[in-house]
C-alpha positions, 0 to 999 in steps of 0.5 A: 441532463446529468445523472444524479449521484447519491454518493460522493465519487471517492478514488478507490483502492485497486482491488481485485476480487478478495484483495488488492493483489491476488493469484488463484490456483486451480485445477488439481487437488487441494493438498498440492495446491496448499503445499506448493503455496506454502513452500513458495511463501518460505522462499518469498519472505520479504513480502507479507503473504497470505493464503485463502482457502476453505477448511477441509475438516468436516466439523467445520464445513457446513454442507461443503458450502464454498460460500463460507469463509473458513480459513486464512493462512498467514505466512511467516518465516518460520511457517504459517499461522492458521486463522479459522473463521466462518461466515458468508463470503463478502468481498468487501469484508475480505479486502479489509481482512486482506489489507495488510498483505502484499499478495494473497494466494487463493484456492481457486478449487473453491473461490473464483478470483482474478489472474489464475495459475492453472494446473494441468492434471489429467484427473481434473480436466473435467473440473476445469472445463466446468470452471472455464468461465472463471478463468479469465487471465492465465498467468501460467500453467503448471504441468503435473506431467511432462506429456500433458497439454492444455485442454481443449476448453482452454485452447478454445478460449484462449487463442494465445495459450501457446504463448502462456508459460508452462512450467512442471511442478518439479520446476519449483525455482522457476514458478517462485521466480515467476511469482516473485516478479508478479510481486515486484510489479505491485510495489506502489509508487511513492509521491511526495507530500509537503505539510504546510497547513499548520498554525505555527503557534510557537514560531509566530509566523507561518514556518512553511515561509521561512527562508533558510535557502533563499526561497520559502521553506515549503518550496525548498522541501517540495524541490527536495522530493522532486529532485528524487523523482517524486510527484510532489504536493503541498497539504494545506488547510481548506480555504474558507470560501464563505469569507472571500469574494470571487476575485480571491477564489479565482486567484487561489484556484490558479495557485492551487492548480500550479502548486499542486495542493491537497486540501485537508478534508479531515478537519481539525486533526493536524498532520494526521488529516493531511496524510489521510486527505493524501491517501483519499486523493490516491489510495494507491500510492505510498506517500512520503510525508515531509514537514517544513520545520526540519531544515537539516533534512537534506538530500542524503537523509531523503535518499537514505529514506528512499533506499531503505524503503520497505513496502512490505511494512506499513511505513518506513520512518526516520528516528534519531539515534537517541530518540525513543520514538520515530519522527511521523513527519519524515516517513514513507506511508504505504497504502496499507497504512490508510486503513490502519490510520482510519482504525485509530481515527475510529478509536479516537486517535489522531496521532500518526506517531501512535499508529507508527509505534504500534504497527510493523514499521521499517525503522532507519536511524540518523543523527538527532541533529539532522531531524531536530525541529525549529519551532521558535524564533530564537531556534530559527535564528540558531538554525539559520546561522548554523546552516550558513556555516555549512 
């Protein structure tokens, strides 16, 4: 007998304890940890970084209870901004708070998390011994003196301790390079999403089926993305099974398997719903979203978008040089865009362009003619004639 499930089994974003990607520093004075993290953040300015710590101000520290969330530091090129809050630690709330950050550094003297950097500080050996159960995956050691070695409790727990890198605190460049390497590994893969679920009201026929290049446009766009090594899906409106017989359903199911369709589960929201549905299927990948009514978008435009992708931003979007706003349907949406889209939906907005306009987005400018929308029969004929002359 199968076990009854009360809730839908949704695909979840990969999360550690408090954030998608985190690194815990422990084993020395809090000031030493904060100073190192701050210096590292200044050198890795192309990522969005945060530092999670408990406040050390007595007036804000309720009975030194580290179950309270008190200070978050958001790092910028010029320095850092401190955001002070108070409240009980809740990993779900922290994941929401840190959803927009590529990496979160955590003061492990107060909070346990995944992947640790362990300072080897003779004065703190007893502290490490007390916290040994919280240490699960050591990324590297930082030695506060040349002659210090990993403590016996660490040797007993980690048989591979000799293989774990060790740096002296003065070897700042090596430490930074190691962390930079970790950050590079966290950059999400990109998948392709071809939007074919529109009603094509002005065209009078399905725009995704129009033939510009000897095949339905949806197939051309899918191949365009696949030629750039992107696993690509069609975003489609849900099929009304109530109106179909079993034979039709079998045919549709077979077609769906072959063409890799993602049915839109956010109903009546247009492209916004298609994008959110893709993230519901895979919240850990970035999605390059393409419409089928922009036939002048070619290989060069796609490669330009991918080459200039900035995964630290919410999205990387194409904009016409003479246009005021970005084109939301020729855009790479990063995983961090998903919670932002849902926040806009919660406010009653279902326009992806509105989200992009009001978010931190990398913008790539191209000639307006390359991204023009073809929405009417006359525009289709003109575009077909122009493409045939190219």
